[in-house]
C-alpha positions as CSV (number, residue, x, y, z in Angstrom):
1,M,26.2,5.8,25.8
2,K,22.9,5.1,25.5
3,R,22.6,7.7,23.2
4,K,25.2,7.2,21.4
5,A,24.5,3.7,19.8
6,Q,20.6,5.7,18.8
7,F,22.7,8.2,17.0
8,C,24.8,5.4,15.4
9,R,21.5,3.3,14.3
10,H,20.0,6.3,13.1
11,G,23.2,7.8,11.3
12,W,22.7,4.5,9.5
13,I,18.9,3.9,8.3
14,V,19.5,7.1,6.4
15,F,22.7,6.1,4.9
16,L,21.1,3.1,4.2
17,V,17.9,4.8,2.8
18,L,20.1,7.4,0.7
19,L,21.9,4.0,-0.4
20,L,18.6,3.2,-1.3
21,F,17.6,6.4,-3.6
22,A,20.7,6.5,-4.9
23,G,20.6,2.9,-6.1
24,S,17.1,2.9,-8.1
25,G,17.6,5.1,-10.5
26,T,18.2,4.0,-13.9
27,A,20.8,5.8,-17.3
28,A,17.6,8.8,-17.9
29,E,18.2,9.8,-15.1
30,K,21.6,10.5,-15.1
31,T,23.1,14.0,-12.8
32,K,25.0,16.0,-16.3
33,L,28.8,17.6,-14.2
34,T,30.6,19.5,-15.8
35,F,34.2,18.9,-14.3
36,G,36.6,21.4,-15.5
37,Y,40.5,19.8,-15.1
38,S,42.8,22.7,-15.3
39,T,46.6,20.4,-16.1
40,T,47.0,17.6,-18.9
41,G,49.2,16.9,-16.4
42,P,49.3,13.3,-13.9
43,T,46.8,14.8,-11.3
44,A,44.3,14.7,-14.2
45,V,44.4,11.4,-14.8
46,G,42.0,10.3,-12.0
47,L,39.8,12.0,-13.7
48,W,40.1,10.1,-17.1
49,V,39.8,6.8,-16.2
50,A,36.8,7.2,-14.2
51,K,35.1,8.2,-17.4
52,D,37.1,5.3,-19.3
53,I,36.7,2.8,-16.8
54,G,32.7,4.1,-16.0
55,A,32.7,5.0,-12.5
56,F,30.6,7.6,-12.8
57,D,27.7,5.5,-15.2
58,K,28.1,3.0,-12.7
59,Y,27.1,5.9,-10.3
60,G,24.1,8.1,-12.3
61,V,26.3,10.7,-13.5
62,D,26.9,12.4,-16.5
63,P,30.5,14.0,-17.1
64,N,31.5,16.4,-19.4
65,L,34.8,17.7,-18.5
66,I,36.4,20.2,-19.9
67,F,40.4,22.1,-19.6
68,I,40.0,25.4,-18.3
69,S,44.2,26.3,-19.2
70,S,44.8,27.3,-15.1
71,S,43.9,27.5,-11.7
72,P,43.3,31.3,-11.7
73,V,41.2,30.6,-14.8
74,M,39.3,27.0,-13.3
75,V,38.4,28.9,-10.5
76,P,36.5,32.2,-11.5
77,A,34.4,29.4,-13.8
78,L,33.8,27.5,-10.9
79,L,32.2,29.8,-9.3
80,G,30.6,31.2,-12.1
81,G,28.8,27.8,-12.5
82,D,30.7,27.5,-15.4
83,V,31.9,24.3,-14.3
84,Q,30.0,22.1,-10.9
85,A,33.5,20.2,-9.9
86,A,37.1,21.2,-10.9
87,I,40.5,20.3,-10.7
88,A,42.2,23.6,-9.5
89,G,45.3,24.7,-7.8
90,A,45.6,24.6,-4.4
91,N,46.8,28.5,-4.2
92,A,44.1,29.4,-6.6
93,V,41.6,27.8,-3.8
94,I,42.9,28.7,-1.2
95,G,43.5,32.6,-2.4
96,A,40.0,32.1,-3.4
97,V,38.4,30.9,0.0
98,S,40.8,33.9,1.6
99,G,38.6,36.7,-0.2
100,G,35.6,35.4,0.7
101,A,34.8,32.6,-1.9
102,P,31.2,30.0,-0.5
103,L,34.1,27.6,-1.6
104,V,34.5,23.4,-0.7
105,S,38.2,21.7,-1.3
106,V,37.1,18.2,-1.1
107,A,40.4,16.8,-1.9
108,S,44.3,16.9,-2.6
109,L,45.7,14.8,-5.3
110,A,49.2,15.4,-5.0
111,N,51.4,16.5,-1.0
112,R,54.4,17.8,-2.6
113,P,55.2,20.0,-6.2
114,Y,55.0,17.5,-9.0
115,L,57.4,20.6,-11.6
116,R,60.8,20.6,-12.6
117,L,62.4,23.8,-13.3
118,W,64.0,24.2,-16.8
119,V,67.4,25.8,-17.5
120,H,69.6,26.4,-20.2
121,P,72.2,24.3,-20.2
122,E,74.7,26.4,-19.1
123,I,73.0,26.6,-15.8
124,N,74.9,24.8,-13.6
125,R,74.2,25.6,-10.1
126,I,71.3,27.9,-9.3
127,E,72.7,30.0,-7.4
128,E,73.3,31.3,-10.9
129,L,69.8,32.2,-12.0
130,R,70.2,35.2,-9.8
131,G,69.3,38.1,-12.5
132,K,67.3,35.5,-14.9
133,T,64.2,36.2,-16.2
134,F,62.0,33.0,-15.6
135,G,58.5,31.9,-17.3
136,V,55.9,30.6,-15.7
137,S,52.1,29.2,-17.6
138,R,50.3,31.6,-15.5
139,F,50.5,34.5,-13.3
140,G,49.1,33.4,-9.8
141,A,49.0,30.2,-11.6
142,T,51.2,26.4,-9.3
143,T,53.4,27.1,-11.7
144,D,54.2,30.7,-10.5
145,N,53.5,30.5,-6.9
146,L,56.2,27.7,-6.8
147,T,58.4,29.8,-8.6
148,R,58.4,32.1,-6.3
149,I,58.4,29.6,-3.0
150,L,62.0,28.1,-4.9
151,L,63.3,31.2,-5.0
152,R,62.9,32.3,-1.8
153,R,63.8,29.6,-0.1
154,V,67.7,30.2,-2.1
155,G,67.8,33.5,-1.4
156,L,66.9,34.3,-4.7
């Protein structure tokens, strides 16, 4: 038990030292960060709001927010160093990591799909989709994977 208390005490000391160093920076010492986002939808709102309210400034980060059209394009940009952090679809990240890519997923912004399937007005039931052509943003993107999952789930 004494070792646990000593470990906790040392952990607090390290945390406080890091806090002092982080808080002692000046505006001239801001860390530049290129942050990619692959959607203009709801999952990117937090990123824009954080920039607009000065949350990045508060922590000494000078963000360059760039839009990259989809996760299958965002992940290679991340791996190649064109962006240092990104909001990307989990399917592209998981695919890259399962292939050996050194990526770390820090958080998930959505715990369920927020996409909708849009159809022509004459289609009233899901069974009427059999034999129809589907459009997705890009092969391997979230829209592609969710469409495939839906079609499998309903037996199409």
